[in-house]
C-alpha positions in Angstrom: -33.3 11.0 -28.1 -32.7 12.6 -23.9 -29.9 14.1 -25.2 -31.4 16.1 -27.9 -34.2 17.2 -25.8 -31.7 18.1 -23.6 -29.2 20.3 -25.3 -32.7 21.8 -26.9 -34.2 22.9 -23.4 -30.8 24.2 -22.5 -30.1 26.4 -25.6 -33.4 27.9 -25.5 -33.8 28.7 -21.2 -30.2 29.7 -21.7 -31.0 32.0 -24.8 -34.3 33.0 -22.2 -31.6 34.2 -19.8 -29.6 36.1 -21.9 -32.5 38.1 -23.7 -34.1 39.2 -20.2 -30.7 39.7 -18.8 -30.2 42.3 -21.2 -33.3 44.1 -20.9 -33.1 43.9 -17.3 -29.0 45.2 -17.4 -29.8 48.0 -19.4 -31.9 49.8 -17.0 -28.6 49.8 -14.5 -25.9 48.5 -16.4 -22.6 47.0 -15.3 -23.9 46.9 -11.9 -21.8 44.3 -10.2 -25.0 43.3 -8.2 -26.4 41.5 -11.8 -23.4 39.1 -11.6 -24.8 36.8 -9.4 -28.2 36.7 -9.7 -27.8 35.2 -13.7 -25.3 33.2 -12.4 -27.4 31.7 -10.0 -30.2 31.5 -13.2 -27.6 29.6 -15.2 -27.2 27.5 -11.9 -30.7 26.7 -12.0 -30.4 24.3 -15.1 -28.3 21.8 -13.7 -31.1 19.5 -13.0 -32.0 19.5 -16.6 -28.3 17.6 -17.4 -29.3 15.2 -14.2 -27.1 16.7 -12.2 -27.2 17.7 -7.9 -25.4 20.4 -7.2 -24.7 20.8 -3.7 -23.6 24.1 -2.4 -21.4 24.7 0.7 -21.1 28.2 2.4 -19.8 29.2 5.7 -22.2 30.7 7.8 -19.9 33.7 7.5 -20.4 34.4 3.4 -23.0 37.0 3.8 -21.0 39.5 6.6 -17.6 38.7 4.5 -15.2 41.1 3.8 -14.3 42.1 0.2 -12.1 39.4 -1.3 -10.7 37.4 -4.3 -12.4 34.1 -5.2 -10.1 31.4 -6.8 -12.2 28.5 -8.3 -11.0 25.4 -10.7 -12.2 25.7 -14.0 -12.8 22.8 -15.8 -15.0 22.5 -18.6 -18.3 24.9 -19.8 -20.4 22.6 -17.2 -18.1 25.4 -14.6 -21.9 27.5 -15.8 -24.0 25.6 -13.4 -22.1 24.0 -11.1 -19.6 26.7 -9.9 -22.2 29.9 -11.2 -24.1 28.9 -8.5 -21.7 29.9 -5.3 -21.2 33.3 -6.9 -21.7 35.7 -4.5 -23.1 39.2 -4.2 -21.4 42.2 -5.5 -18.7 39.3 -7.1 -17.6 40.0 -10.5 -15.1 37.7 -12.4 -12.1 38.1 -14.8 -12.8 36.8 -18.2 -11.0 36.5 -21.7 -11.9 39.3 -23.9 -13.3 37.0 -26.7 -16.3 35.7 -24.4 -17.4 38.9 -25.6 -18.2 37.5 -29.7 -20.6 34.8 -28.1 -23.8 35.6 -29.3 -26.1 36.6 -26.5 -24.1 35.4 -23.7 -20.8 37.8 -24.6 -22.9 40.6 -24.1 -24.8 39.8 -20.9 -21.1 38.9 -19.4 -20.1 42.5 -20.2 -23.4 44.6 -19.6 -23.9 42.6 -16.2 -20.7 43.7 -15.1 -17.8 41.2 -15.3 -14.1 42.4 -16.2 -12.6 41.1 -19.7 -9.0 40.6 -20.2 -6.7 40.4 -23.4 -4.7 37.5 -22.7 -2.7 37.0 -26.2 -1.2 41.2 -24.7 1.1 40.3 -21.9 1.3 44.2 -21.1 -2.6 44.9 -21.1 -2.6 41.5 -19.1 -0.3 43.2 -16.5 -2.4 46.2 -16.7 -5.5 44.0 -15.6 -4.1 43.2 -12.1 -4.2 46.9 -11.9 -7.5 47.2 -12.9 -9.0 44.5 -10.7 -7.4 46.6 -7.5 -8.4 49.7 -8.7 -12.6 48.0 -9.2 -12.6 46.3 -5.7 -11.4 50.1 -3.9 -13.7 51.9 -6.4 -16.3 49.8 -6.5 -16.5 47.7 -2.7 -16.5 44.2 -5.2 -14.9 41.0 -5.0 -13.8 39.3 -7.6 -13.8 36.3 -9.0 -11.0 34.3 -10.9 -10.0 31.2 -12.6 -6.2 31.0 -11.4 -5.6 28.0 -14.2 -6.1 30.3 -16.7 -7.8 27.8 -19.1 -10.1 24.3 -18.8 -8.3 21.1 -16.8 -10.7 19.1 -18.9 -9.9 16.1 -17.0 -6.3 16.8 -16.3 -6.3 17.6 -13.1 -5.8 21.1 -10.8 -3.6 22.9 -13.6 -0.5 25.1 -12.1 -1.8 28.3 -10.9 -0.9 31.7 -12.6 0.0 34.4 -9.7 -2.3 37.3 -11.1 -5.1 36.7 -8.9 -2.2 36.4 -6.1 -0.9 39.5 -7.2 -3.7 41.6 -6.8 -4.5 40.2 -3.8 -1.8 41.0 -1.8 -1.6 44.9 -4.0 -5.3 45.3 -2.8 -4.9 44.1 1.0 -7.9 41.1 0.6 -8.0 37.7 1.5 -8.2 34.8 -1.1 -11.3 32.4 -0.8 -10.5 29.6 -2.7 -13.6 27.4 -4.2 -13.2 24.1 -5.0 -16.2 22.1 -7.6 -16.1 18.2 -7.1 -15.2 16.3 -10.7 -17.2 17.0 -13.7 -14.6 15.4 -16.5 -16.0 12.3 -18.1 -19.1 12.6 -15.6 -22.2 14.1 -17.4 -23.2 11.7 -20.5 -26.2 13.6 -21.9 -28.1 10.4 -22.7 -28.2 9.5 -19.0 -30.9 10.6 -16.8 -28.9 11.0 -13.8 -25.7 12.1 -13.5 -24.5 12.1 -9.9 -23.2 14.5 -7.6 -21.1 17.8 -7.7 -20.3 19.9 -4.4 -19.1 23.3 -4.4 -17.5 24.0 -2.2 -16.1 27.5 -0.1 -13.6 28.0 1.9 -12.5 29.9 4.8 -10.6 32.4 3.3 -6.5 32.8 3.2 -5.4 36.2 4.9 -2.8 37.4 3.1 -1.9 40.6 4.9 1.2 37.9 5.8 2.6 37.6 2.4 4.7 40.4 0.8 4.8 41.1 -2.6 7.7 38.4 -3.1 6.3 35.9 -1.5 3.4 35.6 -4.4 4.9 32.6 -5.9 4.7 30.8 -2.5 0.9 32.6 -1.8 0.1 30.7 -4.7 1.7 27.5 -4.5 -0.1 27.0 -0.6 -3.4 28.2 -2.2 -3.5 25.4 -4.6 -2.0 23.1 -2.6 -5.3 23.5 0.1 -7.5 23.4 -3.0 -5.8 20.5 -3.9 -6.2 18.5 -0.6 -9.8 19.8 -0.8 -10.8 18.1 -4.6 -9.2 14.9 -3.3 -11.7 15.2 -0.2 -14.6 16.0 -1.8 -13.7 13.5 -5.0 -13.8 10.8 -2.7 -16.8 12.2 -1.0 -19.0 11.9 -3.9 -17.3 8.6 -5.0 -18.5 7.1 -1.6 -22.1 8.6 -1.3 -22.9 7.6 -5.3 -21.5 4.1 -4.7 -24.0 4.0 -1.9 -27.1 5.0 -3.8 -26.2 2.1 -6.4 
């Protein structure tokens, strides 16, 4: 019964956010400020799923220069965990098929996010140039999932190099964001589903990496995130064990 109630509430509230967002964004379509606004609204649905989400951001976050954020991508619950960490004037890069999700897809585009065609390699390469152009033209930051797909409990997947090519070309740092494990953690019929920690890490300066070192940068960032995720997962396990 709890799962049914939760599912209905999440669907209804998500639809309300989308309808309100579509109307709101029509007054200033594709304004990059909208992404954080509505990302945080979706993040407020976390308690409905029995989750306590703890966001950790460096104190310098509000004054940081433009950057490319990279985050681990686990499952659909990222919408209520990672979304809470989206910073002002940050837009995400998502697959073009998102546009066809009723209400959400239209809000995703109207809020100013970028859509790419992952099935077309030539267009995907052009997206890197578009990301660089948007950073410089609109004075924004970009949020990307370098795994390219949901990991669904398989751990941190290998990274694609697109985000790192863009960071080097734009001359901006990479900022890793790590979300502790949510795979097989959330049971809709369970009242409390525990703690999720979302940590925004210090920036990785890309100035030391030339274009021919993009794979080195990619692997360095993945290693940093893998170590942090292991640390966060261990902390969550310890804190939840104390509560039990």
